[in-house]
C-alpha positions as CSV (number, residue, x, y, z in Angstrom):
1,M,112.0,-6.5,-30.5
2,A,114.4,-8.2,-27.6
3,I,118.1,-8.5,-28.1
4,V,120.1,-10.8,-25.6
5,M,124.0,-10.0,-25.9
6,G,127.4,-11.1,-24.1
7,L,130.5,-9.4,-24.4
8,D,133.8,-10.5,-24.3
9,Q,136.1,-7.7,-23.3
10,H,139.8,-7.4,-23.5
11,R,142.3,-4.2,-23.8
12,A,142.4,-4.4,-27.8
13,Q,139.0,-5.4,-28.8
14,I,135.5,-6.5,-27.7
15,T,133.5,-9.3,-29.4
16,A,129.9,-8.9,-29.3
17,D,127.2,-12.1,-29.6
18,W,123.9,-11.4,-29.4
19,L,120.7,-13.0,-30.3
20,N,117.1,-11.6,-31.8
21,T,114.7,-13.6,-29.4
22,E,111.7,-12.8,-32.2
23,T,113.4,-13.9,-35.1
24,G,116.1,-16.6,-33.9
25,E,118.7,-15.1,-35.6
26,V,122.5,-14.8,-34.4
27,R,124.8,-12.1,-34.9
28,R,128.6,-11.4,-33.9
29,A,130.7,-8.2,-34.1
30,R,134.4,-7.5,-33.2
31,L,134.7,-3.9,-31.9
32,T,138.8,-3.0,-32.5
33,P,140.0,-0.8,-30.9
34,A,138.0,-1.0,-27.6
35,H,137.3,2.7,-26.6
36,R,134.6,4.5,-25.5
37,D,133.8,6.2,-28.8
38,G,133.7,2.9,-30.9
39,V,131.7,1.3,-28.0
40,R,129.2,4.3,-28.3
41,Q,129.1,3.8,-32.0
42,F,128.8,0.5,-32.1
43,L,125.6,0.3,-29.7
44,G,123.9,3.1,-31.8
45,R,122.3,0.1,-33.7
46,F,120.5,-0.4,-30.6
47,A,119.0,2.7,-29.7
48,G,114.9,2.6,-29.1
49,Q,115.2,-1.5,-28.8
50,Q,115.0,-3.8,-25.9
51,L,118.4,-4.5,-25.1
52,E,120.1,-7.2,-22.4
53,V,123.9,-7.7,-21.9
54,A,125.9,-9.4,-20.2
55,L,129.9,-8.6,-19.6
56,E,132.5,-10.2,-17.1
57,A,133.9,-7.7,-14.2
58,T,137.2,-7.4,-15.4
59,T,139.0,-4.0,-16.0
60,G,137.7,-1.6,-18.1
61,W,134.1,-2.8,-17.8
62,R,132.9,0.8,-16.3
63,F,132.6,2.6,-19.5
64,V,131.2,-0.3,-21.0
65,V,128.6,-0.4,-18.4
66,E,127.6,3.6,-18.5
67,E,127.6,3.3,-22.8
68,L,125.2,0.4,-22.5
69,Q,122.9,2.1,-19.7
70,A,122.9,5.4,-21.7
71,V,121.0,3.4,-24.8
72,G,118.8,2.1,-22.1
73,A,120.3,-1.5,-21.8
74,D,119.4,-3.8,-19.1
75,V,123.0,-4.6,-18.0
76,H,124.2,-7.6,-16.0
77,L,127.8,-7.7,-14.8
78,A,129.0,-11.4,-14.2
79,E,131.8,-12.3,-11.9
80,P,134.3,-13.5,-13.7
81,A,136.0,-16.6,-11.3
82,E,132.0,-18.3,-11.0
83,T,131.5,-17.7,-14.4
84,S,134.5,-19.4,-15.5
85,S,133.7,-22.3,-13.5
86,L,130.2,-23.0,-15.5
87,R,132.1,-24.0,-18.9
88,G,132.7,-27.4,-16.5
89,N,136.0,-29.5,-17.1
90,K,135.5,-30.8,-20.3
91,K,138.2,-30.0,-23.0
92,R,136.8,-27.4,-25.7
93,A,138.0,-24.5,-27.6
94,K,138.3,-21.6,-25.7
95,T,137.9,-18.3,-27.9
96,D,136.5,-14.5,-27.5
97,R,133.6,-15.6,-29.5
98,A,133.2,-18.8,-27.5
99,D,133.3,-16.2,-24.1
100,A,130.8,-14.0,-25.7
101,R,128.6,-16.9,-26.6
102,H,129.0,-18.4,-23.2
103,L,127.6,-14.7,-21.3
104,R,125.0,-14.6,-23.4
105,E,123.7,-18.1,-22.7
106,L,124.0,-17.9,-19.2
107,L,122.0,-14.7,-19.4
108,M,119.1,-16.5,-21.4
109,V,118.9,-19.5,-18.9
110,G,119.2,-17.8,-15.7
111,R,122.7,-19.1,-14.6
112,L,124.7,-15.9,-15.0
113,P,126.8,-15.2,-11.4
114,E,126.0,-11.6,-11.4
115,A,127.9,-9.1,-9.7
116,W,126.7,-5.7,-8.1
117,I,127.4,-2.6,-10.0
118,P,127.8,0.3,-7.6
119,P,126.6,3.8,-8.3
120,A,129.2,6.0,-10.2
121,H,130.0,8.3,-6.6
122,L,131.0,5.1,-4.6
123,L,132.9,3.9,-7.9
124,D,135.0,6.9,-7.4
125,L,135.6,6.5,-3.8
126,R,136.4,3.3,-4.4
127,A,139.2,4.0,-6.6
128,R,140.0,6.9,-4.2
129,V,140.1,4.1,-0.9
130,R,142.5,2.1,-3.4
131,L,144.2,4.6,-4.4
132,R,145.6,5.1,-1.0
133,H,145.8,1.9,0.1
134,T,148.4,1.5,-2.8
135,L,150.1,4.6,-1.8
136,V,150.8,3.1,2.1
137,D,151.4,-0.3,0.6
138,Q,154.4,0.6,-1.8
139,R,156.0,3.1,1.3
140,G,155.9,-0.2,3.5
141,E,157.7,-2.0,0.7
142,W,160.7,0.9,0.7
143,Q,160.4,0.7,4.2
144,Q,161.5,-3.2,4.4
145,R,164.3,-2.3,1.3
146,I,165.9,0.1,3.5
147,Q,165.7,-2.9,6.7
148,A,167.1,-5.2,4.1
149,V,170.0,-3.2,3.1
150,L,171.0,-2.7,6.5
151,Y,170.8,-6.2,7.7
152,H,172.8,-7.0,4.6
153,H,175.6,-4.9,6.0
154,G,175.4,-6.1,9.6
155,V,173.2,-3.6,10.8
156,A,171.4,-4.0,13.9
157,Q,167.5,-4.0,13.5
158,R,165.9,-1.1,14.5
159,R,161.6,-0.4,14.5
160,D,160.4,2.7,12.9
161,L,163.3,4.0,10.6
162,L,161.2,6.9,9.5
163,T,160.8,9.1,12.9
164,V,162.9,11.9,12.9
165,E,165.3,10.5,15.6
166,K,166.0,7.4,13.4
167,R,166.5,9.4,10.3
168,Q,169.5,11.0,11.5
169,W,170.6,7.8,13.1
170,L,170.2,6.7,9.2
171,E,172.3,9.7,7.9
172,E,175.3,9.0,10.5
173,L,175.6,5.5,10.1
174,D,178.7,4.6,8.4
175,L,177.7,2.4,5.3
176,P,179.6,1.6,1.4
177,A,178.4,4.4,-1.0
178,A,176.4,2.0,-3.0
179,A,174.4,1.1,0.2
180,R,173.7,4.9,0.8
181,E,172.5,5.2,-2.4
182,Q,169.9,2.5,-2.0
183,V,168.9,4.3,1.7
184,T,168.6,7.6,0.0
185,V,166.7,6.7,-2.8
186,A,164.4,4.8,-0.3
187,L,163.8,7.7,1.8
188,T,163.2,10.1,-1.1
189,V,160.5,7.4,-2.8
190,I,159.0,7.3,0.6
191,D,158.8,11.1,1.5
192,A,157.1,11.4,-2.2
193,L,154.5,8.9,-1.5
194,D,154.1,10.7,1.9
195,A,153.1,13.9,0.3
196,Q,150.6,11.9,-1.8
197,S,148.8,9.8,0.5
198,E,148.8,12.4,3.1
199,P,146.3,14.9,1.8
200,L,144.0,11.8,0.3
201,T,143.9,10.4,3.9
202,R,142.5,13.4,5.1
203,E,140.2,13.7,2.5
204,L,138.7,10.4,3.1
205,R,138.5,10.7,6.8
206,A,136.3,13.8,6.6
207,Y,134.3,12.5,3.9
208,G,133.7,9.7,6.4
209,R,132.5,11.9,9.4
210,R,129.9,13.5,6.8
211,Q,128.5,10.1,5.4
212,P,125.8,8.6,6.7
213,G,126.9,5.0,5.9
214,C,130.2,5.8,7.2
215,R,128.8,7.5,10.7
216,A,126.7,4.2,11.4
217,L,129.8,2.2,11.1
218,M,131.8,4.2,13.4
219,A,129.5,3.5,16.2
220,H,131.2,0.1,16.5
221,Y,134.1,0.0,18.8
222,G,137.7,0.1,16.7
223,I,135.8,1.4,13.4
224,G,137.3,4.9,12.6
225,A,136.6,7.6,10.0
226,L,138.9,6.3,7.7
227,T,138.3,2.5,8.1
228,A,134.9,3.4,7.9
229,V,135.1,5.0,4.4
230,T,136.9,1.8,3.4
231,I,134.3,-0.7,4.5
232,L,131.8,1.1,2.8
233,A,133.4,1.6,-0.4
234,E,134.2,-1.9,-0.8
235,L,131.2,-3.7,0.8
236,G,128.7,-1.3,-0.8
237,D,125.3,-2.2,-0.7
238,A,125.1,-5.1,1.8
239,R,121.6,-5.9,0.7
240,R,123.2,-7.9,-2.2
241,F,124.6,-10.4,0.3
242,S,121.8,-13.0,1.5
243,S,123.8,-13.6,4.9
244,S,126.6,-11.9,6.5
245,R,128.2,-15.3,5.9
246,N,128.3,-14.1,2.5
247,A,130.2,-11.1,3.2
248,V,132.6,-12.8,4.7
249,R,133.5,-14.8,1.9
250,Y,133.4,-11.8,-0.4
251,A,136.0,-10.1,2.1
252,G,137.9,-13.0,1.8
253,L,138.4,-13.7,5.7
254,D,136.7,-17.1,5.5
255,I,139.0,-20.1,5.9
256,T,139.5,-22.5,3.2
257,V,139.5,-26.4,3.7
258,H,140.3,-29.3,1.6
259,Q,138.6,-32.2,2.9
260,S,138.9,-36.0,1.3
261,D,137.9,-38.9,3.3
262,Q,139.6,-38.8,6.7
263,R,142.3,-36.5,5.5
264,R,141.9,-32.9,5.7
265,A,144.3,-30.1,5.6
266,P,144.8,-27.2,7.4
267,G,142.5,-24.0,6.7
268,H,143.9,-20.7,5.4
269,L,142.4,-17.2,4.5
270,S,140.8,-17.8,1.0
271,R,142.2,-13.8,0.5
272,Q,140.0,-13.7,-2.5
273,G,138.1,-10.3,-2.2
274,P,139.2,-6.6,-1.9
275,P,142.8,-6.4,0.1
276,A,142.1,-2.9,1.2
277,L,138.5,-4.2,2.7
278,R,140.6,-6.9,4.7
279,W,143.2,-4.2,5.7
280,A,140.5,-1.7,7.4
281,L,138.5,-4.4,9.5
282,Y,142.0,-5.6,10.7
283,E,142.7,-2.4,11.7
284,A,139.8,-2.4,13.3
285,A,139.9,-5.5,15.0
286,Q,143.9,-4.2,16.6
287,L,141.8,-1.7,18.3
288,S,139.0,-4.0,19.5
289,R,141.0,-6.1,21.6
290,R,141.9,-3.0,24.0
291,A,140.6,-3.8,27.3
292,G,137.9,-1.4,26.6
293,S,136.5,-3.5,23.9
294,P,133.1,-4.9,24.0
295,D,135.3,-8.0,21.8
296,H,138.5,-7.9,24.5
297,A,136.8,-11.2,26.6
298,Y,136.2,-12.9,23.1
299,Y,139.5,-12.1,21.7
300,E,141.4,-13.0,24.7
301,Q,140.2,-16.4,24.7
302,A,140.5,-16.8,20.8
303,A,144.0,-15.8,21.3
304,A,144.7,-18.6,24.2
305,R,143.7,-21.1,21.7
306,L,144.9,-20.1,18.3
307,G,147.4,-17.2,18.8
308,A,147.1,-13.4,18.7
309,N,146.7,-13.1,14.7
310,R,144.2,-15.6,14.1
311,A,142.2,-14.0,16.9
312,C,142.9,-10.6,15.2
313,L,141.2,-12.1,12.2
314,A,138.4,-13.5,14.4
315,V,137.2,-10.2,15.4
316,A,137.7,-8.8,12.2
317,R,135.3,-11.0,11.1
318,K,132.8,-10.2,13.5
319,L,133.2,-6.5,12.7
320,L,132.5,-7.2,9.3
321,K,129.3,-9.0,10.5
322,R,128.2,-6.2,12.4
323,S,128.9,-4.0,9.5
324,Y,126.7,-5.8,7.3
325,H,123.8,-5.8,9.6
326,T,124.2,-1.8,9.9
327,L,124.6,-1.2,6.6
328,R,121.9,-3.3,5.5
329,E,119.5,-1.8,8.1
330,L,120.3,1.5,6.6
331,G,119.5,0.6,3.2
332,D,119.7,3.5,0.4
333,E,120.8,5.9,3.2
334,A,123.7,4.0,3.8
335,L,124.9,4.5,0.3
336,Q,124.0,8.5,0.0
337,P,127.3,10.8,-1.2
338,A,127.9,13.0,1.8
């Protein structure tokens, strides 16, 4: 007996729509609450059957995929934006049941836009990379808050406020009590973020020096242990992309263009991919523009035409394409845990 199923997942509930391909019978179910035990109990009825399932790559998909794989299901993870676009422009009811049915029908006709399901160790690595990226981002936001407070009270701008010398300068500033409180709280939060991010950064760097895929990426000028770990975690199996151009699109480093007749709007980065991946590539590109870099001449030419920032983005795209080819050539070895 073959079962084809679509799952529409939300935090509070999961809606299932499945078809028995032998009898033609269509059935539906709603799982409430949507947690691991409930999913495991529901899937128990399909144990031993040929089960093929589609669900979107939204928050919470990991535990559902793990339970599906535990019963031997053939799991397909759908890319949410492309799946939504396949509904078309016609106005029609959008319900959880309709979404589950839509996934099931796309799977049956072979039109499901699939996303990659990384192995568990790579999912864990990606989670750690993104955690570090979040901590560093928040640290930068609190620094900006300090700068905003100082500007609000007419203090001349200074860079690198977190050095020992600048912190001493901050303590000696004559600020109103409320402003002093804002600065003190910001510095306390920054210290707490550093206490969490610094050990994580050290561990990720050490992992990058051991892992085969990361070590291969580090052969490219500008890519260090930390950026290599981030590129590997976010890019994953490069063989899933048909070309390096698709890898650039996945990273959100492609330029969006809107053109109609003779009118063409200026292009902008799509920014549709993982932010941590764009950060790693941009950081590597900043190093690759140095005089000793093989990309220095290319950067200088691009900077003369486009400006420094856009030239760095151009170098970042080149580095991503090289990373794509490096990981693709390594194959399974690139994804081995350290």
